[in-house]
C-alpha positions in Angstrom: 11.1 -16.0 111.5 11.9 -13.1 113.8 13.2 -14.9 116.9 13.2 -12.0 119.3 10.6 -9.1 119.1 9.6 -6.9 121.9 6.8 -4.6 120.9 7.3 -2.4 123.8 10.6 -1.2 122.3 8.6 0.4 119.5 5.7 2.0 121.4 5.8 5.8 121.9 6.6 6.6 125.5 3.4 8.7 125.9 1.3 5.7 124.7 3.0 3.3 127.1 1.8 5.0 130.2 -1.6 6.1 128.7 -4.6 5.1 130.5 -7.3 4.9 127.9 -10.8 6.6 128.2 -13.3 4.3 129.8 -16.8 4.7 128.4 -20.1 3.9 129.9 -20.3 0.8 127.7 -16.8 -0.3 128.9 -17.9 -0.3 132.5 -21.1 -2.4 131.9 -21.6 -5.0 129.2 -25.2 -6.1 128.6 -25.9 -9.8 129.1 -28.9 -9.5 126.8 -31.5 -9.2 129.7 -33.8 -6.1 130.0 -32.0 -3.3 131.8 -32.7 0.4 132.6 -29.7 2.3 131.2 -29.2 5.7 133.0 -25.4 5.7 132.8 -24.4 7.5 129.5 -26.5 10.6 129.3 -28.3 9.3 126.3 -31.7 10.3 125.0 -34.0 7.7 126.5 -36.6 7.6 123.7 -36.0 4.6 121.5 -35.4 5.2 117.8 -32.8 2.5 116.9 -29.8 4.6 117.4 -30.4 6.6 120.6 -27.9 4.4 122.5 -24.2 4.4 122.1 -22.8 1.5 119.9 -20.7 -1.3 121.3 -17.3 0.3 121.5 -15.5 -3.0 120.9 -17.8 -4.2 118.0 -18.1 -7.7 119.6 -20.5 -9.3 117.4 -18.8 -8.2 114.2 -15.4 -9.2 115.5 -16.7 -12.7 116.4 -18.0 -13.1 112.8 -14.7 -12.0 111.3 -12.8 -14.1 113.8 -14.7 -17.2 112.7 -14.2 -16.4 109.0 -10.6 -15.3 109.0 -9.1 -17.7 111.7 -7.8 -14.8 113.8 -8.7 -14.4 117.6 -11.1 -11.6 118.4 -8.4 -10.0 120.5 -6.2 -9.8 117.3 -8.8 -7.7 115.5 -9.3 -3.9 115.6 -12.0 -2.1 113.6 -11.8 1.5 112.4 -13.6 4.2 110.6 -12.2 3.2 107.3 -8.7 1.8 106.8 -7.4 5.3 107.0 -8.2 5.6 110.7 -6.6 2.2 111.3 -3.4 3.4 109.5 -3.5 6.7 111.4 -3.8 4.8 114.8 -0.7 2.7 113.8 1.3 5.9 113.2 0.2 7.5 116.5 1.0 4.4 118.6 4.4 3.7 117.2 5.9 6.8 115.6 7.4 9.7 117.6 6.8 12.9 115.8 9.9 14.7 114.5 12.0 11.8 115.5 10.9 8.5 113.8 10.7 7.5 110.1 8.7 5.1 107.9 9.5 3.5 104.6 7.0 3.5 101.7 7.3 2.0 98.2 6.0 4.3 95.4 4.1 4.0 93.3 1.6 3.1 96.1 -1.4 4.2 98.1 -1.0 8.0 98.8 -2.4 8.1 102.2 0.7 6.6 103.7 2.7 9.7 102.8 -0.2 12.0 103.9 -0.4 10.3 107.3 3.4 10.6 107.7 3.1 14.3 107.1 0.2 14.8 109.5 2.0 12.9 112.2 5.3 14.8 111.5 7.1 11.4 110.7 9.8 11.3 108.0 8.7 9.2 104.9 11.6 7.5 103.3 10.7 6.4 99.8 12.2 3.5 97.8 10.9 3.1 94.3 9.5 -0.3 93.3 11.6 -2.0 90.6 10.8 -1.7 86.9 8.4 -4.8 87.3 6.7 -3.2 90.3 8.3 -5.3 93.0 10.0 -4.2 96.3 13.7 -3.5 96.1 14.5 -5.4 99.3 18.2 -4.6 99.4 17.6 -0.8 99.1 14.7 -1.0 101.6 16.9 -2.6 104.3 19.8 -0.4 103.3 18.0 2.8 104.5 16.7 1.3 107.8 18.1 2.9 110.9 17.2 2.8 114.7 14.3 5.3 114.1 12.6 3.3 111.4 9.4 2.1 112.8 7.3 1.0 110.0 7.4 -0.3 106.4 4.1 -0.1 104.4 3.5 -2.7 101.7 0.3 -2.5 99.7 -0.2 -5.9 98.0 -2.0 -6.2 95.7 -0.6 -2.8 95.0 -2.5 0.4 94.2 -2.1 1.8 91.5 -0.1 -1.0 89.8 -2.6 -3.8 90.6 0.0 -6.5 91.1 0.7 -8.7 94.2 4.2 -8.5 95.5 6.6 -11.5 95.5 6.1 -13.4 98.8 9.8 -14.1 99.1 10.6 -10.4 99.1 8.0 -9.8 101.9 9.5 -12.7 104.0 12.8 -11.2 103.7 11.6 -7.9 105.1 9.7 -9.6 107.9 12.7 -11.7 108.8 15.2 -8.8 108.8 13.4 -5.7 109.8 13.2 -5.1 113.5 10.3 -2.7 113.1 6.6 -3.4 112.1 5.7 -4.5 108.5 2.3 -3.3 107.6 0.7 -5.2 104.7 -2.3 -3.4 103.2 -4.6 -6.0 101.7 -7.5 -3.9 100.5 -7.6 -5.8 97.2 -6.7 -9.3 98.4 -10.1 -10.8 97.6 -9.4 -10.3 93.9 -6.0 -11.9 94.0 -4.8 -15.5 93.4 -2.2 -15.0 96.2 -3.0 -15.9 99.7 -3.5 -13.4 102.4 -0.8 -12.8 105.0 -3.2 -13.5 107.8 -1.9 -17.0 108.1 1.5 -15.6 109.0 0.5 -13.6 112.1 1.5 -16.0 114.6 4.9 -16.7 113.0 5.7 -13.0 112.7 4.8 -10.8 115.8 6.0 -7.7 113.8 3.3 -8.2 111.2 0.1 -6.1 110.8 -2.4 -6.9 108.1 -5.0 -4.3 107.1 -8.2 -5.2 105.1 -11.4 -3.2 104.2 -15.0 -3.6 103.4 -14.7 -0.9 100.7 -13.7 -3.1 97.8 -14.9 -6.7 97.4 -17.6 -6.2 100.0 -19.1 -3.2 98.2 -19.3 -1.2 101.5 -17.3 1.9 100.7 -20.0 4.1 102.0 -20.2 2.7 105.5 -16.4 3.3 106.1 -15.1 0.2 107.8 -11.4 -0.9 108.0 -10.0 -3.9 109.7 -6.7 -4.4 111.4 -5.3 -7.9 112.2 -2.2 -8.3 114.3 -0.9 -9.9 117.5 -3.1 -9.4 120.6 -0.2 -7.3 122.0 -0.3 -4.9 119.0 -4.2 -4.7 119.0 -4.2 -3.9 122.8 -1.9 -0.9 122.2 -4.1 0.4 119.4 -7.1 -0.1 121.4 -5.6 2.2 124.1 -5.6 5.2 121.7 -8.7 4.6 119.4 -11.7 6.9 120.0 -14.3 5.0 122.2 -17.1 4.9 119.7 -15.2 4.9 116.5 -17.5 2.6 114.6 -21.1 3.7 114.6 -24.1 1.4 115.2 -25.4 1.7 111.6 -22.0 0.6 110.2 -21.8 -2.3 112.6 -25.2 -3.5 111.5 -24.6 -3.1 107.8 -21.1 -4.7 108.0 -22.4 -7.7 110.0 -25.2 -8.4 107.4 -22.8 -8.1 104.5 -20.0 -10.2 105.9 -22.5 -12.9 106.8 -23.6 -13.1 103.2 -20.6 -15.0 101.9 -22.3 -16.5 98.8 -23.4 -13.1 97.5 -19.8 -11.5 98.1 -18.2 -14.5 96.4 -20.6 -14.2 93.4 -19.9 -10.5 93.0 -16.2 -11.0 93.2 -16.4 -13.8 90.5 -18.3 -11.5 88.2 -15.7 -8.7 88.7 -12.9 -11.0 87.9 -14.7 -12.3 84.8 -15.3 -8.7 83.7 -11.7 -7.8 84.4 -10.5 -10.5 82.0 -12.8 -9.4 79.3 -11.9 -5.8 79.7 -8.3 -6.6 79.6 -8.7 -8.3 76.2 -10.8 -5.5 74.9 -8.3 -2.9 75.9 -5.3 -4.7 74.2 -7.2 -4.4 70.9 -7.1 -0.6 71.0 -4.4 1.2 68.9 -3.5 3.8 71.5 -3.2 1.3 74.3 0.5 0.4 74.7 0.3 -2.0 77.7 -2.3 -3.5 80.1 -0.5 -4.4 83.3 -1.3 -7.7 85.0 -3.7 -7.2 87.9 -4.6 -9.0 91.1 -7.1 -6.2 92.0 -10.5 -4.8 90.7 -8.8 -2.4 88.5 -6.4 -2.2 85.5 -3.4 0.0 85.0 -3.2 0.9 81.4 -0.3 2.6 79.5 -1.6 4.8 76.7 -0.2 7.1 74.0 -1.2 10.3 75.9 -2.9 9.9 79.2 -3.9 13.5 79.7 -5.6 13.6 76.2 -7.4 10.3 76.8 -8.5 11.2 80.3 -10.0 14.4 79.1 -11.8 12.8 76.2 -13.4 10.1 78.6 -14.6 13.0 80.9 -16.1 14.6 77.9 -18.0 11.4 77.2 -19.1 11.2 80.9 -16.8 8.3 81.8 -14.5 9.0 84.9 -11.3 7.1 85.3 -8.0 8.0 87.3 -5.0 9.5 85.6 -2.0 8.0 87.4 0.7 9.8 85.2 1.9 11.8 88.2 3.0 8.7 90.0 6.6 7.3 89.7 7.0 4.5 87.0 3.5 5.4 85.7 4.0 7.8 83.0 1.0 8.0 80.6 -1.0 5.6 82.6 -4.9 5.4 83.4 -6.3 3.4 86.2 -9.6 1.8 85.1 -11.9 0.4 87.8 -13.8 -2.7 86.7 -17.5 -1.8 86.5 -20.7 -3.5 85.7 -21.0 -5.2 82.4 -23.0 -2.3 81.1 -20.4 0.2 82.4 -17.5 -1.7 80.9 -19.3 -1.8 77.5 -19.8 1.9 77.7 -16.1 2.3 78.5 -14.9 0.2 75.6 -17.4 1.7 73.1 -16.2 5.2 74.1 -12.6 4.2 73.8 -13.1 2.7 70.3 -14.6 6.0 69.2 -11.5 7.8 70.2 -9.1 5.9 68.0 
């Protein structure tokens, strides 16, 4: 456990003294009674979305708090996980001064956001079995290293990282460890949400784009200490999550049985797809997966990708990623889509 951790030492100076924008809905919170709202320069004619949304998404946060066991004050919602990640950069990383650490092959937006925010990105490759090289990571840390990004289960490799390696980073790194759990609902490993109180330098991000099937509404979730969330709330746009997204998300998150049913079916299909792929002559390896996709090593990824496109099947060629030569990333689809994929691949042998 990190015995001493002062978050103020990591916050950008410009953010420390920042007074956040106060919106009309910050100054007055409805108690549910009928009111005449003449405070926000809105169109007064009711159409369901003529009023500004709750800037703090209170109803949705209360639901997530109950389901995840995290206080409402420890939750931040964003316009997709990408906005959440960008807010983390802007709160803690001084442009042209600080650095972060990422672990390729991994989610490409970490590197993009580092570039946008003028923050050095120090890359340490995963090991041959796609695990964090802890000694190398800690070996390049300096006083200007603010963040370590860990995607677990990882994209594009699909595997969850060894918990001992993550604990070692949490215990020994004096900055913030961001664990991206976009695919956690498909994994047998436990979420790191249960460690938030033990590790004040931990941020866990999740999304409604994968298991919840809500990619189109763009909603990302950040869980952290109340101190970290308070800092992020200072810099987030006032109405960053729109009314329609809040309503759709609330309905979907409430329907736990349907989400669980769909996740179970995806996992069943993933197992069947893995077995079918292993029977193909040009498939050299199907990597173990804790996600809703499979990373597959083939004889010639460029060739197989083009052949699939010609047959109207779109996958992702990940051969340009480190340690991923001649690999395709295949998302688990519906039973009908998976049958189409396998039938097409069999024709290519």
